[in-house]
N, C-alpha and C positions, 0 to 999 in steps of 0.2 A: 528703542533707536531703531531708524529706520533701515531695514536693510541696503546694503552695498556700499558703491559710490567709495569704494577704498581706491585711494590714490598715495602716490611716494612722495614722501614729505624728510628735510635735512632738519637737523636738530643739534646745534653746538651745544657742547657741554666743559665743563671743567675738568679738567683732567690733571690733576694732583701729584702722580706717578708716570713714570714712564712705558708703561704697557704699549704694548706695539711699535715699540723702538725695536731696532734691531737686537736679539738675544733679551728680548722684556718683554715675556710672555704672560707672566704672573700678576694675578689683579691685585692690588692692595687692599687696606681693610680702612683706610683714612675714611672719615666721616662728612670729609669733605672733597672727595674725590667722586662727582656724578658719574664719571665715564663708567668706573669699577662699577659703582652702585646702580646702574642702568644694566650694565650688562649680568650682574647676578640676578636683579630683581625685578628689570624693564621699571618701567616710568609709575608714578606715584604722584597725584595731583598735590595732597599735601605736601610734598617734596620739594616739586618744581613748580610750582604754581604761586608766584609770590600772589597775595591779594591786591597790588599794585599796579598790576600788570593792566597794560593797553586795553586790554579785553576781558579783563576781570582776573577770575584765580580759576584758570586753565593751563592746558600744555601748548605752546605755541610751536608749531614749525612751518616751515616756508620750501615753496618750489624753488625757489631760488638758494642755490648755495651761497654765495657770497652774504646775505643776508646772515644765513645761519654759522657760516666763518667769525660774523663780528661776536656772534655769543661763545664761541669754542675758545678757552684760557688754557694755556701751560702754567700750570704753579710751579715746575722743575725745568729746567732748563730741556729743553728738546728743539733740534730744527724740524719736526715733525707736529703736525697739527690733524686732529681728528675730528672728523663729522659724523654722525649716525644719520644711516639711511634708513626709513621707518615707511612698515604701513601704517596708511591713518585712514579708519573707516569715518569717512566724513559724514556719511547717511544725507541727511536733507541740509544742508547750509545755511546759512543766514547770512546774506552778502552786505556789506556796508564800506561806506566809502569814509566813515566817520569811528575816531575809539568808542569804546563803550563801555570805560574801567567801572570797578565795583561790583561786579555780577560774579556769579557762582556757576550759573547754566547760561545756555542758550536763550534766546523769548521763544516761549510758547509754538509749539509745532515745530521745532528746528532743534537736529544735534550738533550743530558745530556752528562756527562762525567762520567766516572768510571776511579778511580784512582785503579791500584791493588798494593799490595805490592810486592815487589821485592828488588829492589838493592837501592833505595831514600826513596821510600814510605813505610812505615813499616807498616798499616793497611789500610784497604778498607776504601775507601772514594767514595761519590755518590754525584755527584752536578748537581743541576737543577740551571737554570737562569729566570723562569717564576715561577710568586707565585703562579701559578693556578695547579702547577705540584706538590707542597707537602701540605699535609691537615694533621694535628695533628689528630689522633684518641686517644690517649690515656694518661695520664700521670701518668707514674709510680714512686710510691715512695719508696725508701730502706733504710734502717737504714744504717749509716757508721760511727757511733761513736755516746757516752754516753755524 
């Protein structure tokens, strides 16, 4: 992987429990709570990257928090939504304005893919294909309903 080019990117995940809500500091053990899994183990391409993704089998994140908000799901009743702010080592990115489905790594000579808004892509998207290229730094909670 090309050294450097570390950037901050948002990631929205499923939260099955109420971890992070007031007086709810314990992580759950549910297999469907991606939030607690990421806190415990970090990211795993095999767990979080569906093969049918717009940019293949990689971990997607975005510089645009509202795009990541669309992927943040509360499965239990909570007025709080959670987003991860991550350190993402992008290395030498392959820049595109088109989707590249069905791939498992960036094109030869590149370390990641950055999808830029244009005719097909509505929001920026950064995709890495290695677990060690993305590290959660903060879990940010914000109120979305009562």
